[in-house]
C-alpha positions as CSV (number, residue, x, y, z in Angstrom):
1,S,76.0,117.1,103.2
2,G,73.5,116.7,100.4
3,F,75.3,113.8,98.7
4,N,73.2,111.4,96.6
5,G,75.9,108.9,95.8
6,T,75.5,105.5,97.5
7,A,77.4,105.3,100.7
8,T,79.7,102.2,100.8
9,E,79.8,99.5,103.4
10,D,83.0,100.7,104.9
11,S,81.9,104.3,105.5
12,G,82.5,105.3,109.1
13,P,84.4,107.6,111.3
14,D,87.8,106.1,110.7
15,R,87.3,105.5,107.0
16,G,86.3,109.0,106.0
17,F,83.1,109.6,104.0
18,R,83.1,107.3,101.0
19,I,80.6,107.2,98.1
20,R,80.6,105.5,94.7
21,V,80.8,107.2,91.4
22,N,77.5,106.9,89.6
23,S,75.7,108.6,86.8
24,R,75.0,111.6,89.0
25,T,78.3,111.8,91.0
26,Q,81.8,112.3,89.5
27,V,85.2,113.6,90.7
28,V,86.4,116.2,88.1
29,D,89.2,118.5,87.4
30,P,87.7,121.9,88.3
31,A,89.5,123.5,85.4
32,T,88.3,121.2,82.6
33,Y,85.3,119.4,84.3
34,E,86.8,116.1,83.0
35,P,86.8,113.1,85.4
36,V,90.2,112.9,87.3
37,P,92.4,109.8,86.9
38,V,92.4,107.1,89.7
39,G,94.2,108.4,92.7
40,E,94.3,112.1,91.6
41,V,92.5,114.7,93.7
42,G,89.6,116.6,92.1
43,R,86.3,118.2,93.1
44,V,83.1,116.3,93.7
45,A,80.5,117.2,91.0
46,Q,76.8,116.2,91.0
47,R,74.0,116.5,88.6
48,G,70.3,116.0,89.0
49,H,68.2,118.5,90.9
50,V,70.7,121.3,90.5
51,P,69.7,124.9,91.2
52,L,70.1,127.4,88.3
53,G,72.7,129.4,90.2
54,Y,73.4,132.0,92.8
55,Y,71.0,135.0,92.9
56,N,72.7,138.1,91.4
57,D,76.2,136.5,91.5
58,P,77.1,135.4,87.9
59,K,80.8,135.0,88.9
60,K,80.1,132.5,91.7
61,T,77.5,130.8,89.5
62,A,80.1,130.4,86.7
63,E,82.6,129.0,89.2
64,T,80.2,126.5,90.7
65,F,77.9,125.3,87.9
66,F,78.7,123.8,84.5
67,E,77.0,122.1,81.6
68,K,78.3,118.8,80.3
69,D,76.7,116.2,78.0
70,G,73.5,118.3,78.0
71,A,73.2,118.1,81.8
72,R,73.7,120.8,84.4
73,W,76.3,119.9,87.1
74,V,77.2,121.6,90.4
75,L,80.8,121.5,91.8
76,L,80.7,120.8,95.5
77,G,83.3,122.4,97.8
78,D,84.7,119.0,98.7
79,M,87.9,117.6,97.3
80,A,88.0,113.8,96.7
81,T,89.9,110.9,95.1
82,V,88.5,107.9,93.2
83,D,89.9,104.4,93.4
84,E,89.8,101.6,90.7
85,E,86.4,100.4,91.9
86,G,84.9,103.9,91.6
87,V,84.8,104.5,95.3
88,V,85.1,108.2,96.1
89,T,86.9,109.2,99.3
90,V,86.0,112.7,100.3
91,L,89.0,114.6,101.6
92,G,87.2,117.7,103.0
93,R,87.1,121.2,101.8
94,G,90.8,121.8,101.2
95,S,91.0,124.5,103.9
96,Q,93.5,122.4,105.8
97,C,95.5,121.6,102.7
98,I,99.3,121.5,103.3
99,N,101.5,123.1,100.7
100,T,104.9,121.2,100.8
101,G,107.5,121.9,98.1
102,G,104.8,123.2,95.8
103,E,102.7,120.1,96.1
104,K,99.2,120.0,97.8
105,V,98.6,117.4,100.5
106,Y,95.1,116.8,102.0
107,P,95.5,115.8,105.6
108,E,92.5,113.5,105.4
109,E,94.2,111.3,102.8
110,V,97.3,110.9,104.9
111,E,95.2,110.3,108.0
112,Q,93.4,107.4,106.2
113,A,96.8,105.8,105.4
114,L,98.1,106.3,109.0
115,K,94.9,104.8,110.5
116,S,95.4,101.6,108.4
117,H,98.7,101.0,110.3
118,P,98.0,98.2,112.9
119,D,99.5,100.2,115.8
120,V,97.6,103.5,115.1
121,Y,94.3,104.1,116.8
122,D,93.8,107.8,115.6
123,A,95.8,110.4,113.7
124,L,95.8,114.0,112.7
125,V,98.0,115.5,110.0
126,A,99.2,119.1,109.9
127,G,101.7,121.2,108.1
128,V,104.6,122.5,110.1
129,P,106.7,125.4,108.8
130,D,109.9,124.1,107.2
131,A,112.8,126.1,105.8
132,K,113.3,123.7,102.9
133,W,109.8,122.7,101.9
134,G,107.7,125.7,103.1
135,N,105.8,123.2,105.2
136,H,106.4,119.6,106.0
137,V,103.8,116.9,106.6
138,A,103.6,116.0,110.3
139,A,101.6,113.1,111.8
140,V,100.3,113.3,115.3
141,V,99.4,109.8,116.3
142,Q,97.5,108.1,119.1
143,L,98.5,104.4,119.4
144,R,96.2,101.5,120.1
145,T,96.3,100.1,123.6
146,G,99.1,97.6,123.9
147,A,100.6,98.6,120.6
148,G,104.3,98.7,120.0
149,Q,106.1,102.1,119.5
150,P,106.4,102.5,115.7
151,S,109.3,104.6,114.5
152,L,109.0,107.4,111.9
153,D,110.7,104.9,109.5
154,D,108.0,102.2,110.2
155,I,105.2,104.8,109.6
156,Q,106.9,106.1,106.4
157,T,107.3,102.5,105.0
158,H,103.7,101.8,105.7
159,C,102.4,105.0,104.1
160,R,104.5,104.5,101.0
161,T,102.2,101.6,100.0
162,H,99.2,104.0,100.1
163,L,100.6,107.5,99.2
164,A,102.8,109.4,96.8
165,G,106.2,110.2,98.2
166,Y,105.6,113.9,98.8
167,K,102.5,113.1,101.0
168,I,104.5,110.8,103.4
169,P,104.9,112.4,106.9
170,R,108.4,113.7,107.6
171,Q,107.7,114.0,111.3
172,L,106.0,111.7,113.8
173,V,104.6,112.8,117.2
174,I,103.1,110.2,119.4
175,T,100.5,111.5,121.8
176,D,98.4,110.0,124.6
177,S,95.2,111.1,123.0
178,I,94.1,113.0,119.9
179,Q,92.2,116.1,120.6
180,R,88.8,116.4,118.9
181,S,85.7,118.5,119.4
182,P,82.8,116.8,121.3
183,S,81.3,116.1,117.8
184,G,84.5,114.3,116.8
185,K,85.7,117.1,114.5
186,A,89.5,117.2,114.1
187,D,91.3,120.0,116.0
188,Y,93.9,120.9,113.4
189,R,95.1,123.9,115.3
190,W,95.9,121.7,118.3
191,A,97.7,119.2,116.0
192,R,99.7,121.9,114.3
193,S,100.9,123.4,117.7
194,V,101.8,119.9,119.1
195,A,103.8,119.1,115.9
196,A,105.5,122.5,115.7
197,E,106.5,122.3,119.4
198,A,108.0,118.8,118.8
199,A,109.9,120.0,115.7
200,H,112.0,122.4,117.7
């Protein structure tokens, strides 16, 4: 997707797409263009060979390009977080973002935490309508062969070491296999319907 950050050793299908912050790649607050603190979600920004803007669309150009420290930057559509080592974890475009109790949760971030659980082979996270929270975070999980049956409590305890409280799944659905497209893309519509059905 046109990234020119350096991919890290542990990039891969189950780690998400990860790059390092360098002089040409930053994760910034889209309102201020300042780099976000460690662990906060921002937008990926890059500088270098940046186009001048969108043809005949000054509004879109103003929303996408900015000048900082004498350089022209472009805000990419991807949301991301940065860790202490400057490794950027790209969370996707934000279209699957779950709004729970007024907080935004990116499924990719919760999925990374779930997949680091020893019993979890694959996971999708979706928002399920909830009277109290608007939506709650639901985890649809495929276990590793021969794994034990983790409870919601086990999963929540594990996620707490990786995530802020409001991002922790409030619902756990264990499924035989996670549905993905042939190219491996997550089928969030499927995950949402499985979780919503189990919530009743």
